[in-house]
Structures are given as structure tokens and as C-alpha cells.
PQR file with spaces between the fields and no chain letter, atoms N, CA, C, O and H, PARSE charges and radii, in Angstrom:
ATOM       1  N    UNK     1     -19.329   21.903  -13.962 -0.4000 1.5000
ATOM       2  CA   UNK     1     -19.990   20.824  -13.626 -0.0000 2.0000
ATOM       3  C    UNK     1     -20.778   19.767  -14.417  0.5500 1.7000
ATOM       4  O    UNK     1     -21.098   20.021  -15.579 -0.5500 1.4000
ATOM       5  N    UNK     2     -21.132   18.506  -13.807 -0.4000 1.5000
ATOM       6  CA   UNK     2     -21.303   18.116  -15.011 -0.0000 2.0000
ATOM       7  C    UNK     2     -22.685   17.301  -14.818  0.5500 1.7000
ATOM       8  O    UNK     2     -22.732   16.384  -13.998 -0.5500 1.4000
ATOM       9  H    UNK     2     -20.873   18.300  -12.863  0.4000 1.0000
ATOM      10  N    UNK     3     -23.926   17.698  -15.675 -0.4000 1.5000
ATOM      11  CA   UNK     3     -25.274   16.958  -15.381 -0.0000 2.0000
ATOM      12  C    UNK     3     -25.688   15.705  -15.301  0.5500 1.7000
ATOM      13  O    UNK     3     -25.316   14.889  -16.145 -0.5500 1.4000
ATOM      14  H    UNK     3     -23.888   18.443  -16.341  0.4000 1.0000
ATOM      15  N    UNK     4     -26.293   15.450  -14.558 -0.4000 1.5000
ATOM      16  CA   UNK     4     -26.543   13.767  -14.143 -0.0000 2.0000
ATOM      17  C    UNK     4     -27.792   13.446  -14.837  0.5500 1.7000
ATOM      18  O    UNK     4     -28.526   14.410  -14.616 -0.5500 1.4000
ATOM      19  H    UNK     4     -26.596   16.112  -13.872  0.4000 1.0000
ATOM      20  N    UNK     5     -28.399   12.617  -15.542 -0.4000 1.5000
ATOM      21  CA   UNK     5     -29.438   12.181  -14.981 -0.0000 2.0000
ATOM      22  C    UNK     5     -29.420   10.758  -15.057  0.5500 1.7000
ATOM      23  O    UNK     5     -28.835   10.296  -16.036 -0.5500 1.4000
ATOM      24  H    UNK     5     -27.803   11.835  -15.721  0.4000 1.0000
ATOM      25  N    UNK     6     -29.983    9.868  -14.158 -0.4000 1.5000
ATOM      26  CA   UNK     6     -30.668    9.403  -13.456 -0.0000 2.0000
ATOM      27  C    UNK     6     -32.070    8.324  -14.200  0.5500 1.7000
ATOM      28  O    UNK     6     -32.993    8.050  -13.432 -0.5500 1.4000
ATOM      29  H    UNK     6     -30.459   10.244  -13.362  0.4000 1.0000
ATOM      30  N    UNK     7     -32.102    8.049  -14.938 -0.4000 1.5000
ATOM      31  CA   UNK     7     -33.413    7.135  -15.907 -0.0000 2.0000
ATOM      32  C    UNK     7     -33.764    5.843  -14.532  0.5500 1.7000
ATOM      33  O    UNK     7     -32.856    5.017  -14.436 -0.5500 1.4000
ATOM      34  H    UNK     7     -31.352    8.272  -15.561  0.4000 1.0000
ATOM      35  N    UNK     8     -34.721    5.683  -13.729 -0.4000 1.5000
ATOM      36  CA   UNK     8     -35.302    4.709  -12.431 -0.0000 2.0000
ATOM      37  C    UNK     8     -35.996    3.709  -12.880  0.5500 1.7000
ATOM      38  O    UNK     8     -36.916    4.121  -13.588 -0.5500 1.4000
ATOM      39  H    UNK     8     -35.458    6.354  -13.806  0.4000 1.0000
ATOM      40  N    UNK     9     -35.969    2.654  -12.791 -0.4000 1.5000
ATOM      41  CA   UNK     9     -36.645    2.054  -12.069 -0.0000 2.0000
ATOM      42  C    UNK     9     -37.306    1.156  -13.044  0.5500 1.7000
ATOM      43  O    UNK     9     -38.377    0.605  -12.789 -0.5500 1.4000
ATOM      44  H    UNK     9     -35.223    2.320  -12.216  0.4000 1.0000
ATOM      45  N    UNK    10     -36.704    1.019  -14.097 -0.4000 1.5000
ATOM      46  CA   UNK    10     -37.463    0.835  -15.544 -0.0000 2.0000
ATOM      47  C    UNK    10     -36.602   -0.713  -15.795  0.5500 1.7000
ATOM      48  O    UNK    10     -35.601   -0.943  -15.117 -0.5500 1.4000
ATOM      49  H    UNK    10     -35.834    1.467  -14.304  0.4000 1.0000
ATOM      50  N    UNK    11     -37.047   -1.615  -16.719 -0.4000 1.5000
ATOM      51  CA   UNK    11     -36.840   -2.876  -17.048 -0.0000 2.0000
ATOM      52  C    UNK    11     -35.577   -2.503  -17.805  0.5500 1.7000
ATOM      53  O    UNK    11     -35.676   -1.751  -18.774 -0.5500 1.4000
ATOM      54  H    UNK    11     -37.860   -1.428  -17.270  0.4000 1.0000
ATOM      55  N    UNK    12     -34.049   -3.118  -17.314 -0.4000 1.5000
ATOM      56  CA   UNK    12     -32.987   -2.417  -18.050 -0.0000 2.0000
ATOM      57  C    UNK    12     -32.563   -4.207  -19.274  0.5500 1.7000
ATOM      58  O    UNK    12     -32.563   -5.359  -18.839 -0.5500 1.4000
ATOM      59  H    UNK    12     -33.969   -3.729  -16.526  0.4000 1.0000
ATOM      60  N    UNK    13     -32.325   -3.859  -20.466 -0.4000 1.5000
ATOM      61  CA   UNK    13     -31.703   -5.060  -21.392 -0.0000 2.0000
ATOM      62  C    UNK    13     -30.587   -3.937  -21.908  0.5500 1.7000
ATOM      63  O    UNK    13     -30.680   -2.769  -22.288 -0.5500 1.4000
ATOM      64  H    UNK    13     -32.325   -2.923  -20.820  0.4000 1.0000
ATOM      65  N    UNK    14     -29.554   -4.814  -21.743 -0.4000 1.5000
ATOM      66  CA   UNK    14     -28.064   -4.240  -21.334 -0.0000 2.0000
ATOM      67  C    UNK    14     -27.294   -4.001  -22.639  0.5500 1.7000
ATOM      68  O    UNK    14     -26.397   -3.179  -22.830 -0.5500 1.4000
ATOM      69  H    UNK    14     -29.478   -5.762  -21.435  0.4000 1.0000
ATOM      70  N    UNK    15     -28.078   -5.315  -23.918 -0.4000 1.5000
ATOM      71  CA   UNK    15     -27.714   -5.824  -24.751 -0.0000 2.0000
ATOM      72  C    UNK    15     -27.055   -6.803  -25.298  0.5500 1.7000
ATOM      73  O    UNK    15     -26.962   -7.209  -26.457 -0.5500 1.4000
ATOM      74  H    UNK    15     -28.806   -5.983  -23.763  0.4000 1.0000
ATOM      75  N    UNK    16     -26.306   -7.346  -23.613 -0.4000 1.5000
ATOM      76  CA   UNK    16     -25.124   -8.219  -23.681 -0.0000 2.0000
ATOM      77  C    UNK    16     -25.555   -9.630  -23.675  0.5500 1.7000
ATOM      78  O    UNK    16     -24.884  -10.626  -23.945 -0.5500 1.4000
ATOM      79  H    UNK    16     -26.382   -7.017  -22.672  0.4000 1.0000
ATOM      80  N    UNK    17     -26.742   -9.545  -23.335 -0.4000 1.5000
ATOM      81  CA   UNK    17     -27.573  -11.390  -23.319 -0.0000 2.0000
ATOM      82  C    UNK    17     -27.480  -11.910  -21.880  0.5500 1.7000
ATOM      83  O    UNK    17     -27.363  -13.095  -21.570 -0.5500 1.4000
ATOM      84  H    UNK    17     -27.287   -8.736  -23.116  0.4000 1.0000
ATOM      85  N    UNK    18     -27.541  -10.959  -21.118 -0.4000 1.5000
ATOM      86  CA   UNK    18     -27.389  -11.206  -19.454 -0.0000 2.0000
ATOM      87  C    UNK    18     -28.855  -10.856  -18.935  0.5500 1.7000
ATOM      88  O    UNK    18     -29.518   -9.982  -19.494 -0.5500 1.4000
ATOM      89  H    UNK    18     -27.635   -9.996  -21.371  0.4000 1.0000
ATOM      90  N    UNK    19     -29.294  -11.519  -17.929 -0.4000 1.5000
ATOM      91  CA   UNK    19     -31.181  -11.290  -17.603 -0.0000 2.0000
ATOM      92  C    UNK    19     -31.112   -9.884  -17.522  0.5500 1.7000
ATOM      93  O    UNK    19     -30.352   -9.081  -16.980 -0.5500 1.4000
ATOM      94  H    UNK    19     -28.755  -12.229  -17.475  0.4000 1.0000
ATOM      95  N    UNK    20     -32.309   -9.808  -18.342 -0.4000 1.5000
ATOM      96  CA   UNK    20     -32.910   -7.872  -17.839 -0.0000 2.0000
ATOM      97  C    UNK    20     -32.478   -7.857  -16.572  0.5500 1.7000
ATOM      98  O    UNK    20     -31.866   -8.866  -16.223 -0.5500 1.4000
ATOM      99  H    UNK    20     -32.926  -10.459  -18.782  0.4000 1.0000
ATOM     100  N    UNK    21     -32.632   -6.918  -15.700 -0.4000 1.5000
ATOM     101  CA   UNK    21     -33.140   -6.342  -14.680 -0.0000 2.0000
ATOM     102  C    UNK    21     -34.029   -5.338  -14.261  0.5500 1.7000
ATOM     103  O    UNK    21     -34.149   -4.276  -14.872 -0.5500 1.4000
ATOM     104  H    UNK    21     -33.130   -6.098  -15.983  0.4000 1.0000
ATOM     105  N    UNK    22     -34.816   -5.697  -12.988 -0.4000 1.5000
ATOM     106  CA   UNK    22     -36.469   -5.751  -13.268 -0.0000 2.0000
ATOM     107  C    UNK    22     -36.623   -3.846  -12.731  0.5500 1.7000
ATOM     108  O    UNK    22     -37.163   -2.939  -13.364 -0.5500 1.4000
ATOM     109  H    UNK    22     -34.718   -6.560  -12.492  0.4000 1.0000
ATOM     110  N    UNK    23     -35.988   -3.789  -11.499 -0.4000 1.5000
ATOM     111  CA   UNK    23     -35.682   -2.675  -11.001 -0.0000 2.0000
ATOM     112  C    UNK    23     -34.720   -1.699  -11.698  0.5500 1.7000
ATOM     113  O    UNK    23     -35.686   -0.937  -11.717 -0.5500 1.4000
ATOM     114  H    UNK    23     -35.549   -4.526  -10.985  0.4000 1.0000
ATOM     115  N    UNK    24     -33.736   -0.989  -12.293 -0.4000 1.5000
ATOM     116  CA   UNK    24     -32.939   -0.612  -12.615 -0.0000 2.0000
ATOM     117  C    UNK    24     -33.075    1.228  -12.305  0.5500 1.7000
ATOM     118  O    UNK    24     -33.890    2.072  -11.932 -0.5500 1.4000
ATOM     119  H    UNK    24     -32.951   -1.609  -12.278  0.4000 1.0000
ATOM     120  N    UNK    25     -31.435    1.063  -12.833 -0.4000 1.5000
ATOM     121  CA   UNK    25     -30.472    2.865  -12.818 -0.0000 2.0000
ATOM     122  C    UNK    25     -30.081    2.612  -13.760  0.5500 1.7000
ATOM     123  O    UNK    25     -29.634    1.491  -14.004 -0.5500 1.4000
ATOM     124  H    UNK    25     -30.773    0.378  -13.137  0.4000 1.0000
ATOM     125  N    UNK    26     -30.133    3.823  -14.826 -0.4000 1.5000
ATOM     126  CA   UNK    26     -28.937    4.155  -15.768 -0.0000 2.0000
ATOM     127  C    UNK    26     -29.684    5.569  -15.705  0.5500 1.7000
ATOM     128  O    UNK    26     -30.728    6.208  -15.833 -0.5500 1.4000
ATOM     129  H    UNK    26     -30.496    4.733  -14.628  0.4000 1.0000
ATOM     130  N    UNK    27     -27.321    5.532  -15.188 -0.4000 1.5000
ATOM     131  CA   UNK    27     -26.934    6.998  -15.106 -0.0000 2.0000
ATOM     132  C    UNK    27     -25.845    7.870  -15.934  0.5500 1.7000
ATOM     133  O    UNK    27     -24.675    7.618  -16.223 -0.5500 1.4000
ATOM     134  H    UNK    27     -26.472    5.012  -15.083  0.4000 1.0000
ATOM     135  N    UNK    28     -26.393    8.615  -16.114 -0.4000 1.5000
ATOM     136  CA   UNK    28     -25.871    9.411  -17.557 -0.0000 2.0000
ATOM     137  C    UNK    28     -25.386   10.891  -16.894  0.5500 1.7000
ATOM     138  O    UNK    28     -25.959   11.818  -16.323 -0.5500 1.4000
ATOM     139  H    UNK    28     -27.343    8.820  -15.879  0.4000 1.0000
ATOM     140  N    UNK    29     -23.697   10.507  -17.386 -0.4000 1.5000
ATOM     141  CA   UNK    29     -23.542   11.703  -17.063 -0.0000 2.0000
ATOM     142  C    UNK    29     -23.070   13.003  -18.243  0.5500 1.7000
ATOM     143  O    UNK    29     -22.003   12.770  -18.812 -0.5500 1.4000
ATOM     144  H    UNK    29     -23.231    9.753  -17.850  0.4000 1.0000
ATOM     145  N    UNK    30     -23.680   14.139  -18.581 -0.4000 1.5000
ATOM     146  CA   UNK    30     -24.140   15.045  -20.146 -0.0000 2.0000
ATOM     147  C    UNK    30     -24.881   13.914  -20.892  0.5500 1.7000
ATOM     148  O    UNK    30     -26.052   13.537  -20.845 -0.5500 1.4000
ATOM     149  H    UNK    30     -24.546   14.328  -18.119  0.4000 1.0000
ATOM     150  N    UNK    31     -23.684   13.450  -21.679 -0.4000 1.5000
ATOM     151  CA   UNK    31     -23.951   12.741  -22.931 -0.0000 2.0000
ATOM     152  C    UNK    31     -23.659   10.964  -22.762  0.5500 1.7000
ATOM     153  O    UNK    31     -23.932   10.046  -23.536 -0.5500 1.4000
ATOM     154  H    UNK    31     -22.733   13.756  -21.717  0.4000 1.0000
ATOM     155  N    UNK    32     -23.055   10.960  -21.536 -0.4000 1.5000
ATOM     156  CA   UNK    32     -21.976    9.309  -21.580 -0.0000 2.0000
ATOM     157  C    UNK    32     -23.006    8.835  -20.615  0.5500 1.7000
ATOM     158  O    UNK    32     -23.271    9.378  -19.542 -0.5500 1.4000
ATOM     159  H    UNK    32     -22.833   11.705  -20.907  0.4000 1.0000
ATOM     160  N    UNK    33     -23.636    7.618  -21.175 -0.4000 1.5000
ATOM     161  CA   UNK    33     -23.607    6.540  -19.790 -0.0000 2.0000
ATOM     162  C    UNK    33     -22.676    5.838  -19.096  0.5500 1.7000
ATOM     163  O    UNK    33     -21.958    4.890  -19.415 -0.5500 1.4000
ATOM     164  H    UNK    33     -23.422    7.177  -22.046  0.4000 1.0000
ATOM     165  N    UNK    34     -22.851    6.661  -17.768 -0.4000 1.5000
ATOM     166  CA   UNK    34     -22.150    6.566  -16.957 -0.0000 2.0000
ATOM     167  C    UNK    34     -21.400    4.820  -16.320  0.5500 1.7000
ATOM     168  O    UNK    34     -20.372    4.156  -16.187 -0.5500 1.4000
ATOM     169  H    UNK    34     -23.435    7.430  -17.508  0.4000 1.0000
ATOM     170  N    UNK    35     -22.954    4.860  -16.108 -0.4000 1.5000
ATOM     171  CA   UNK    35     -22.608    3.497  -15.338 -0.0000 2.0000
ATOM     172  C    UNK    35     -24.787    3.181  -15.502  0.5500 1.7000
ATOM     173  O    UNK    35     -25.689    4.018  -15.470 -0.5500 1.4000
ATOM     174  H    UNK    35     -23.790    5.399  -16.216  0.4000 1.0000
ATOM     175  N    UNK    36     -24.855    1.586  -15.669 -0.4000 1.5000
ATOM     176  CA   UNK    36     -25.657    1.150  -15.483 -0.0000 2.0000
ATOM     177  C    UNK    36     -25.996   -0.367  -14.550  0.5500 1.7000
ATOM     178  O    UNK    36     -25.384   -1.409  -14.782 -0.5500 1.4000
ATOM     179  H    UNK    36     -24.122    0.906  -15.695  0.4000 1.0000
ATOM     180  N    UNK    37     -27.022   -0.250  -13.534 -0.4000 1.5000
ATOM     181  CA   UNK    37     -27.365   -1.942  -12.424 -0.0000 2.0000
ATOM     182  C    UNK    37     -28.326   -1.818  -12.221  0.5500 1.7000
ATOM     183  O    UNK    37     -29.127   -1.304  -13.002 -0.5500 1.4000
ATOM     184  H    UNK    37     -27.519    0.597  -13.345  0.4000 1.0000
ATOM     185  N    UNK    38     -28.730   -2.476  -10.492 -0.4000 1.5000
ATOM     186  CA   UNK    38     -29.775   -2.180   -9.853 -0.0000 2.0000
ATOM     187  C    UNK    38     -30.119   -1.006   -9.146  0.5500 1.7000
ATOM     188  O    UNK    38     -29.289   -0.311   -8.559 -0.5500 1.4000
ATOM     189  H    UNK    38     -28.079   -2.894   -9.858  0.4000 1.0000
ATOM     190  N    UNK    39     -31.485   -0.748   -9.198 -0.4000 1.5000
ATOM     191  CA   UNK    39     -31.935    0.447   -7.729 -0.0000 2.0000
ATOM     192  C    UNK    39     -31.368    0.009   -6.452  0.5500 1.7000
ATOM     193  O    UNK    39     -31.570   -1.056   -5.869 -0.5500 1.4000
ATOM     194  H    UNK    39     -32.159   -1.313   -9.674  0.4000 1.0000
ATOM     195  N    UNK    40     -30.670    0.938   -6.127 -0.4000 1.5000
ATOM     196  CA   UNK    40     -30.191    1.050   -4.839 -0.0000 2.0000
ATOM     197  C    UNK    40     -28.682   -0.183   -4.713  0.5500 1.7000
ATOM     198  O    UNK    40     -28.311   -0.791   -3.710 -0.5500 1.4000
ATOM     199  H    UNK    40     -30.506    1.803   -6.600  0.4000 1.0000
ATOM     200  N    UNK    41     -28.200   -0.208   -5.856 -0.4000 1.5000
ATOM     201  CA   UNK    41     -26.878   -0.991   -6.091 -0.0000 2.0000
ATOM     202  C    UNK    41     -26.162    0.607   -6.456  0.5500 1.7000
ATOM     203  O    UNK    41     -24.987    0.624   -6.090 -0.5500 1.4000
ATOM     204  H    UNK    41     -28.502    0.286   -6.671  0.4000 1.0000
ATOM     205  N    UNK    42     -26.529    1.674   -6.968 -0.4000 1.5000
ATOM     206  CA   UNK    42     -25.484    2.444   -7.688 -0.0000 2.0000
ATOM     207  C    UNK    42     -26.113    3.603   -6.511  0.5500 1.7000
ATOM     208  O    UNK    42     -27.024    3.813   -5.711 -0.5500 1.4000
ATOM     209  H    UNK    42     -27.484    1.660   -7.265  0.4000 1.0000
ATOM     210  N    UNK    43     -24.952    4.106   -7.055 -0.4000 1.5000
ATOM     211  CA   UNK    43     -25.013    6.185   -5.991 -0.0000 2.0000
ATOM     212  C    UNK    43     -25.843    6.194   -7.250  0.5500 1.7000
ATOM     213  O    UNK    43     -25.766    5.594   -8.322 -0.5500 1.4000
ATOM     214  H    UNK    43     -24.211    3.935   -7.705  0.4000 1.0000
ATOM     215  N    UNK    44     -27.112    7.580   -6.456 -0.4000 1.5000
ATOM     216  CA   UNK    44     -27.123    8.159   -7.792 -0.0000 2.0000
ATOM     217  C    UNK    44     -26.568    9.787   -7.195  0.5500 1.7000
ATOM     218  O    UNK    44     -26.758    9.927   -5.986 -0.5500 1.4000
ATOM     219  H    UNK    44     -27.174    8.068   -5.585  0.4000 1.0000
ATOM     220  N    UNK    45     -26.117   10.626   -7.689 -0.4000 1.5000
ATOM     221  CA   UNK    45     -25.505   12.044   -7.430 -0.0000 2.0000
ATOM     222  C    UNK    45     -26.972   12.767   -6.926  0.5500 1.7000
ATOM     223  O    UNK    45     -27.987   12.750   -7.623 -0.5500 1.4000
ATOM     224  H    UNK    45     -25.962   10.513   -8.671  0.4000 1.0000
ATOM     225  N    UNK    46     -26.883   13.398   -5.592 -0.4000 1.5000
ATOM     226  CA   UNK    46     -28.124   14.134   -5.209 -0.0000 2.0000
ATOM     227  C    UNK    46     -28.499   15.332   -6.488  0.5500 1.7000
ATOM     228  O    UNK    46     -29.633   15.188   -6.947 -0.5500 1.4000
ATOM     229  H    UNK    46     -26.059   13.412   -5.026  0.4000 1.0000
ATOM     230  N    UNK    47     -27.921   16.137   -6.917 -0.4000 1.5000
ATOM     231  CA   UNK    47     -27.806   17.224   -8.532 -0.0000 2.0000
ATOM     232  C    UNK    47     -29.094   16.344   -9.050  0.5500 1.7000
ATOM     233  O    UNK    47     -30.271   16.657   -8.874 -0.5500 1.4000
ATOM     234  H    UNK    47     -27.000   16.254   -6.545  0.4000 1.0000
ATOM     235  N    UNK    48     -28.514   14.933   -9.867 -0.4000 1.5000
ATOM     236  CA   UNK    48     -29.005   14.344  -10.817 -0.0000 2.0000
ATOM     237  C    UNK    48     -30.417   14.524  -11.009  0.5500 1.7000
ATOM     238  O    UNK    48     -30.893   15.012   -9.984 -0.5500 1.4000
ATOM     239  H    UNK    48     -27.558   14.678  -10.010  0.4000 1.0000
ATOM     240  N    UNK    49     -31.411   14.307  -12.027 -0.4000 1.5000
ATOM     241  CA   UNK    49     -32.118   14.455  -12.370 -0.0000 2.0000
ATOM     242  C    UNK    49     -32.731   13.408  -12.903  0.5500 1.7000
ATOM     243  O    UNK    49     -32.273   12.993  -13.968 -0.5500 1.4000
ATOM     244  H    UNK    49     -31.025   13.911  -12.860  0.4000 1.0000
ATOM     245  N    UNK    50     -33.649   12.875  -12.438 -0.4000 1.5000
ATOM     246  CA   UNK    50     -34.601   11.437  -12.102 -0.0000 2.0000
ATOM     247  C    UNK    50     -35.473   11.889  -12.865  0.5500 1.7000
ATOM     248  O    UNK    50     -35.968   13.014  -12.938 -0.5500 1.4000
ATOM     249  H    UNK    50     -34.020   13.213  -11.573  0.4000 1.0000
ATOM     250  N    UNK    51     -35.734   10.517  -13.717 -0.4000 1.5000
ATOM     251  CA   UNK    51     -37.096    9.983  -14.578 -0.0000 2.0000
ATOM     252  C    UNK    51     -37.049    8.817  -14.267  0.5500 1.7000
ATOM     253  O    UNK    51     -36.148    7.980  -14.208 -0.5500 1.4000
ATOM     254  H    UNK    51     -35.332    9.603  -13.658  0.4000 1.0000
ATOM     255  N    UNK    52     -38.478    8.827  -13.998 -0.4000 1.5000
ATOM     256  CA   UNK    52     -39.426    6.999  -13.702 -0.0000 2.0000
ATOM     257  C    UNK    52     -39.771    6.883  -15.133  0.5500 1.7000
ATOM     258  O    UNK    52     -40.374    7.601  -15.931 -0.5500 1.4000
ATOM     259  H    UNK    52     -39.209    9.508  -14.046  0.4000 1.0000
ATOM     260  N    UNK    53     -39.023    5.422  -15.201 -0.4000 1.5000
ATOM     261  CA   UNK    53     -39.369    4.856  -16.054 -0.0000 2.0000
ATOM     262  C    UNK    53     -39.845    3.334  -15.667  0.5500 1.7000
ATOM     263  O    UNK    53     -39.462    2.230  -16.054 -0.5500 1.4000
ATOM     264  H    UNK    53     -38.533    4.839  -14.553  0.4000 1.0000
ATOM     265  N    UNK    54     -41.219    3.915  -14.390 -0.4000 1.5000
ATOM     266  CA   UNK    54     -41.717    2.138  -13.967 -0.0000 2.0000
ATOM     267  C    UNK    54     -42.611    1.850  -15.541  0.5500 1.7000
ATOM     268  O    UNK    54     -43.054    2.629  -16.384 -0.5500 1.4000
ATOM     269  H    UNK    54     -41.530    4.812  -14.076  0.4000 1.0000
ATOM     270  N    UNK    55     -42.606    0.767  -15.458 -0.4000 1.5000
ATOM     271  CA   UNK    55     -43.601    0.410  -16.743 -0.0000 2.0000
ATOM     272  C    UNK    55     -42.573    0.459  -17.672  0.5500 1.7000
ATOM     273  O    UNK    55     -42.860   -0.453  -18.447 -0.5500 1.4000
ATOM     274  H    UNK    55     -42.246    0.134  -14.773  0.4000 1.0000
ATOM     275  N    UNK    56     -41.980    0.757  -17.896 -0.4000 1.5000
ATOM     276  CA   UNK    56     -41.078    0.672  -19.405 -0.0000 2.0000
ATOM     277  C    UNK    56     -39.726   -0.068  -19.441  0.5500 1.7000
ATOM     278  O    UNK    56     -39.113   -0.233  -18.387 -0.5500 1.4000
ATOM     279  H    UNK    56     -41.747    1.498  -17.265  0.4000 1.0000
ATOM     280  N    UNK    57     -39.139   -0.612  -20.854 -0.4000 1.5000
ATOM     281  CA   UNK    57     -37.903   -0.963  -21.229 -0.0000 2.0000
ATOM     282  C    UNK    57     -37.275    0.442  -21.308  0.5500 1.7000
ATOM     283  O    UNK    57     -37.799    1.510  -21.625 -0.5500 1.4000
ATOM     284  H    UNK    57     -39.637   -0.477  -21.710  0.4000 1.0000
ATOM     285  N    UNK    58     -36.024    0.158  -20.939 -0.4000 1.5000
ATOM     286  CA   UNK    58     -34.695    1.494  -20.883 -0.0000 2.0000
ATOM     287  C    UNK    58     -33.413    0.412  -21.655  0.5500 1.7000
ATOM     288  O    UNK    58     -33.060   -0.637  -21.115 -0.5500 1.4000
ATOM     289  H    UNK    58     -35.598   -0.709  -20.681  0.4000 1.0000
ATOM     290  N    UNK    59     -32.870    0.880  -22.910 -0.4000 1.5000
ATOM     291  CA   UNK    59     -32.049   -0.198  -23.627 -0.0000 2.0000
ATOM     292  C    UNK    59     -31.075    1.100  -23.906  0.5500 1.7000
ATOM     293  O    UNK    59     -31.312    1.863  -24.842 -0.5500 1.4000
ATOM     294  H    UNK    59     -33.157    1.732  -23.349  0.4000 1.0000
ATOM     295  N    UNK    60     -29.841    1.306  -22.919 -0.4000 1.5000
ATOM     296  CA   UNK    60     -29.044    2.125  -23.367 -0.0000 2.0000
ATOM     297  C    UNK    60     -28.040    2.242  -24.389  0.5500 1.7000
ATOM     298  O    UNK    60     -27.403    1.225  -24.667 -0.5500 1.4000
ATOM     299  H    UNK    60     -29.649    0.686  -22.158  0.4000 1.0000
ATOM     300  N    UNK    61     -27.901    2.854  -24.735 -0.4000 1.5000
ATOM     301  CA   UNK    61     -26.550    2.417  -26.151 -0.0000 2.0000
ATOM     302  C    UNK    61     -27.018    1.551  -27.367  0.5500 1.7000
ATOM     303  O    UNK    61     -26.329    1.085  -28.275 -0.5500 1.4000
ATOM     304  H    UNK    61     -28.418    3.680  -24.510  0.4000 1.0000
ATOM     305  N    UNK    62     -28.149    1.469  -27.186 -0.4000 1.5000
ATOM     306  CA   UNK    62     -29.087    0.778  -28.482 -0.0000 2.0000
ATOM     307  C    UNK    62     -28.808    1.651  -29.812  0.5500 1.7000
ATOM     308  O    UNK    62     -28.818    1.141  -30.932 -0.5500 1.4000
ATOM     309  H    UNK    62     -28.708    1.848  -26.448  0.4000 1.0000
ATOM     310  N    UNK    63     -28.564    2.989  -29.579 -0.4000 1.5000
ATOM     311  CA   UNK    63     -29.060    3.909  -31.088 -0.0000 2.0000
ATOM     312  C    UNK    63     -27.698    5.179  -30.496  0.5500 1.7000
ATOM     313  O    UNK    63     -27.722    5.422  -29.290 -0.5500 1.4000
ATOM     314  H    UNK    63     -28.556    3.403  -28.670  0.4000 1.0000
ATOM     315  N    UNK    64     -27.023    5.629  -31.027 -0.4000 1.5000
ATOM     316  CA   UNK    64     -25.881    6.567  -30.697 -0.0000 2.0000
ATOM     317  C    UNK    64     -26.374    7.462  -31.577  0.5500 1.7000
ATOM     318  O    UNK    64     -26.720    7.561  -32.754 -0.5500 1.4000
ATOM     319  H    UNK    64     -27.003    5.431  -32.007  0.4000 1.0000
ATOM     320  N    UNK    65     -26.216    8.494  -29.901 -0.4000 1.5000
ATOM     321  CA   UNK    65     -26.991    9.741  -30.136 -0.0000 2.0000
ATOM     322  C    UNK    65     -26.578   10.947  -30.834  0.5500 1.7000
ATOM     323  O    UNK    65     -27.249   11.878  -31.279 -0.5500 1.4000
ATOM     324  H    UNK    65     -25.935    8.414  -28.945  0.4000 1.0000
ATOM     325  N    UNK    66     -25.171   10.699  -30.832 -0.4000 1.5000
ATOM     326  CA   UNK    66     -24.346   11.701  -31.016 -0.0000 2.0000
ATOM     327  C    UNK    66     -23.946   11.824  -32.789  0.5500 1.7000
ATOM     328  O    UNK    66     -23.182   12.702  -33.190 -0.5500 1.4000
ATOM     329  H    UNK    66     -24.626    9.943  -30.471  0.4000 1.0000
């Protein structure tokens, strides 16, 4: 079984130069970023632990964690 974590409602900057996403989801499965996008556009698994990042900036992949 996989462990999901969803970082929700943060300002997403993905490092590609696209416009930041103000109300976002970063979905992590085990240790891998599986999906990013606007809140409501991505399905969050019901078993996911949700972390509220309201008022914060989220930059997945900026630092290699492994």
C-alpha cells in the first residue's frame, strides 16, 4: 500500500517559468511527487494525509530529498 500526502492550498511555483498556481495541490506518493495542479482539478486519494499550506509557497523538486 502506498502512502499519500497532499500539500493543499499553497502558492505553487513549479520552476518551469509558468504562472504560479495560487490554490494548488502537490500530491506525493511515498517519496515521489506524483502530480501537481490546481486544487479541485486533481483527485486526492481519500487516505491521503493533507497538509494545509495556505499562505505559504510550495516549490516541489527544488531540493532532491534522497
